[in-house]
C-alpha positions as protocol buffer text, in pm:
chain_id: "A"
residue {
  index: 1
  type: ILE
  ca { x: -1099 y: -80 z: 1275 }
}
residue {
  index: 2
  type: ASP
  ca { x: -820 y: -324 z: 1285 }
}
residue {
  index: 3
  type: PHE
  ca { x: -685 y: -384 z: 942 }
}
residue {
  index: 4
  type: SER
  ca { x: -379 y: -594 z: 1056 }
}
residue {
  index: 5
  type: ASN
  ca { x: -558 y: -922 z: 1019 }
}
residue {
  index: 6
  type: ASN
  ca { x: -780 y: -829 z: 715 }
}
residue {
  index: 7
  type: PHE
  ca { x: -596 y: -605 z: 473 }
}
residue {
  index: 8
  type: ASP
  ca { x: -873 y: -688 z: 212 }
}
residue {
  index: 9
  type: LEU
  ca { x: -1058 y: -405 z: 379 }
}
residue {
  index: 10
  type: LEU
  ca { x: -810 y: -154 z: 241 }
}
residue {
  index: 11
  type: THR
  ca { x: -912 y: -225 z: -111 }
}
residue {
  index: 12
  type: GLY
  ca { x: -1020 y: 113 z: -269 }
}
residue {
  index: 13
  type: PHE
  ca { x: -804 y: 320 z: -29 }
}
residue {
  index: 14
  type: LEU
  ca { x: -586 y: 575 z: -165 }
}
residue {
  index: 15
  type: VAL
  ca { x: -206 y: 510 z: -83 }
}
residue {
  index: 16
  type: ILE
  ca { x: 14 y: 796 z: -10 }
}
residue {
  index: 17
  type: ASP
  ca { x: 390 y: 739 z: 46 }
}
residue {
  index: 18
  type: LYS
  ca { x: 575 y: 966 z: 273 }
}
residue {
  index: 19
  type: LYS
  ca { x: 836 y: 1064 z: 8 }
}
residue {
  index: 20
  type: ILE
  ca { x: 677 y: 1017 z: -315 }
}
residue {
  index: 21
  type: GLY
  ca { x: 337 y: 1139 z: -247 }
}
residue {
  index: 22
  type: LYS
  ca { x: 13 y: 985 z: -411 }
}
residue {
  index: 23
  type: LEU
  ca { x: 89 y: 642 z: -548 }
}
residue {
  index: 24
  type: GLY
  ca { x: -274 y: 523 z: -641 }
}
residue {
  index: 25
  type: ILE
  ca { x: -569 y: 317 z: -528 }
}
residue {
  index: 26
  type: ILE
  ca { x: -529 y: -20 z: -376 }
}
residue {
  index: 27
  type: ASN
  ca { x: -650 y: -263 z: -658 }
}
residue {
  index: 28
  type: TYR
  ca { x: -645 y: -581 z: -445 }
}
residue {
  index: 29
  type: VAL
  ca { x: -478 y: -749 z: -184 }
}
residue {
  index: 30
  type: VAL
  ca { x: -235 y: -1068 z: -227 }
}
residue {
  index: 31
  type: ASP
  ca { x: -236 y: -1282 z: 72 }
}
residue {
  index: 32
  type: ASN
  ca { x: 57 y: -1549 z: 35 }
}
residue {
  index: 33
  type: ASN
  ca { x: 35 y: -1652 z: 399 }
}
residue {
  index: 34
  type: ILE
  ca { x: 383 y: -1507 z: 476 }
}
residue {
  index: 35
  type: ASN
  ca { x: 307 y: -1139 z: 398 }
}
residue {
  index: 36
  type: GLN
  ca { x: 24 y: -951 z: 253 }
}
residue {
  index: 37
  type: LEU
  ca { x: 94 y: -738 z: -40 }
}
residue {
  index: 38
  type: ILE
  ca { x: -116 y: -450 z: -175 }
}
residue {
  index: 39
  type: SER
  ca { x: -145 y: -401 z: -569 }
}
residue {
  index: 40
  type: VAL
  ca { x: -142 y: -32 z: -668 }
}
residue {
  index: 41
  type: THR
  ca { x: -133 y: 112 z: -1016 }
}
residue {
  index: 42
  type: TYR
  ca { x: 142 y: 383 z: -1023 }
}
residue {
  index: 43
  type: GLN
  ca { x: 254 y: 553 z: -1345 }
}
residue {
  index: 44
  type: ARG
  ca { x: 60 y: 290 z: -1537 }
}
residue {
  index: 45
  type: LYS
  ca { x: 240 y: 0 z: -1371 }
}
residue {
  index: 46
  type: GLU
  ca { x: 125 y: -243 z: -1104 }
}
residue {
  index: 47
  type: ILE
  ca { x: 340 y: -226 z: -810 }
}
residue {
  index: 48
  type: LEU
  ca { x: 316 y: -464 z: -499 }
}
residue {
  index: 49
  type: ILE
  ca { x: 383 y: -328 z: -157 }
}
residue {
  index: 50
  type: PRO
  ca { x: 443 y: -543 z: 156 }
}
residue {
  index: 51
  type: MET
  ca { x: 193 y: -449 z: 419 }
}
residue {
  index: 52
  type: HIS
  ca { x: 457 y: -467 z: 689 }
}
residue {
  index: 53
  type: THR
  ca { x: 374 y: -281 z: 1016 }
}
residue {
  index: 54
  type: ASP
  ca { x: 703 y: -92 z: 988 }
}
residue {
  index: 55
  type: PHE
  ca { x: 591 y: 70 z: 660 }
}
residue {
  index: 56
  type: ILE
  ca { x: 229 y: 166 z: 764 }
}
residue {
  index: 57
  type: VAL
  ca { x: 252 y: 535 z: 908 }
}
residue {
  index: 58
  type: ARG
  ca { x: -128 y: 601 z: 936 }
}
residue {
  index: 59
  type: VAL
  ca { x: -470 y: 452 z: 823 }
}
residue {
  index: 60
  type: ASP
  ca { x: -759 y: 695 z: 786 }
}
residue {
  index: 61
  type: PRO
  ca { x: -1078 y: 484 z: 735 }
}
residue {
  index: 62
  type: LYS
  ca { x: -1312 y: 780 z: 704 }
}
residue {
  index: 63
  type: LYS
  ca { x: -1108 y: 935 z: 424 }
}
residue {
  index: 64
  type: LYS
  ca { x: -1000 y: 586 z: 287 }
}
residue {
  index: 65
  type: ILE
  ca { x: -649 y: 682 z: 303 }
}
residue {
  index: 66
  type: ILE
  ca { x: -338 y: 481 z: 400 }
}
residue {
  index: 67
  type: SER
  ca { x: -12 y: 664 z: 449 }
}
residue {
  index: 68
  type: LEU
  ca { x: 307 y: 456 z: 417 }
}
residue {
  index: 69
  type: SER
  ca { x: 677 y: 506 z: 456 }
}
residue {
  index: 70
  type: CYS
  ca { x: 802 y: 269 z: 168 }
}
residue {
  index: 71
  type: PRO
  ca { x: 1179 y: 158 z: 198 }
}
residue {
  index: 72
  type: ASP
  ca { x: 1400 y: 341 z: -45 }
}
residue {
  index: 73
  type: GLY
  ca { x: 1416 y: 188 z: -370 }
}
residue {
  index: 74
  type: LEU
  ca { x: 1095 y: -18 z: -341 }
}
residue {
  index: 75
  type: ILE
  ca { x: 882 y: 187 z: -583 }
}
residue {
  index: 76
  type: ASP
  ca { x: 1197 y: 236 z: -815 }
}
residue {
  index: 77
  type: LEU
  ca { x: 1203 y: -146 z: -871 }
}
residue {
  index: 78
  type: TYR
  ca { x: 873 y: -109 z: -1061 }
}
residue {
  index: 79
  type: THR
  ca { x: 935 y: 229 z: -1239 }
}
residue {
  index: 80
  type: ASP
  ca { x: 1295 y: 213 z: -1355 }
}
C-alpha cells in the first residue's frame, strides 16, 4: 500500500519513534497542501508530526504501526 499520496489511511495506526518509543495512535491527518501532519496524543497533549519521507522508517499495514525517526527536539516542543 502506498501511503505517500494518502496519509489519511494511517489514521488509527500506532506511532513509534526510534528514540522515544510509543507515541500514540494517529487521531487524524492535517493536509495543508504543503506537508501532511499527523496528530498524535502523547502524554495527554496533541502533537503534530510532519509526514516527511526522511522521518518515515517503516510502515507495517498488517500490524497498523508506523515507525518514525523524528528530528531531535520535535516532540520536546510539545511536552516541555
